[in-house]
C-alpha positions, 0 to 999 in steps of 0.5 A, a space after each residue: 181897563 175897559 173899552 166901550 165901542 158904540 155907534 153901530 147900526 143899519 144904514 144904506 149903501 152910500 150913507 155914513 156912520 161914526 163909531 166911538 170908543 171910550 176908555 175907562 181910564 186915562 189910557 189914550 194918552 199913552 196908547 196906540 189905538 186901532 179899529 178892527 172888524 170881523 165880517 160873518 164867516 171871516 177873520 178879524 181884520 185891521 181897519 185903521 190905526 193911529 199913534 198916541 197923539 193921533 198925528 200918524 195913522 194907517 188904513 186898510 186899502 179897502 177903506 182908504 179915502 172913505 174912513 177916518 180915524 181920530 182921537 180926543 185924548 182929553 175925553 179918552 175917546 177914539 172915533 171912526 168916521 165911515 163915509 160912503 159905506 158899502 155892503 162889504 163894510 158890514 161887520 162887527 167893529 172892535 176898538 183896540 188899545 196898546 200902551 206904548 212908550 213910543 209916541 210915533 208908533 202905530 200897530 197893525 197886527 192884531 196880537 200887538 193889542 192888549 185891550 179890546 172893546 166888545 164890538 159894535 155891529 155895522 150893517 150896510 144894506 144895498 
């Protein structure tokens, strides 16, 4: 399974970006998904996660109210809508997937995910 992330770019503070992650096969209906990010010189951190249906989600406190995670299982696509971007949001963003039999579960710990995209760079200038 391959995950392909896209949508990153250079924006100014306060602007918006939408990231997408497409799976190479029909993984999404049976997978919990998440976005992580890694800023220069820092460890990779959880941004947002969602369960198999997209009906349940969790966010890092730093992005709550500004970012929205969503998914379209029919299109094998996960998205991250990022609004009111700040310079501290600058990072490489990665999508991740984990097959799970549990419909309601989403996961926060990085080592719970077995599939990772290649990352897309988001740069927010002040």
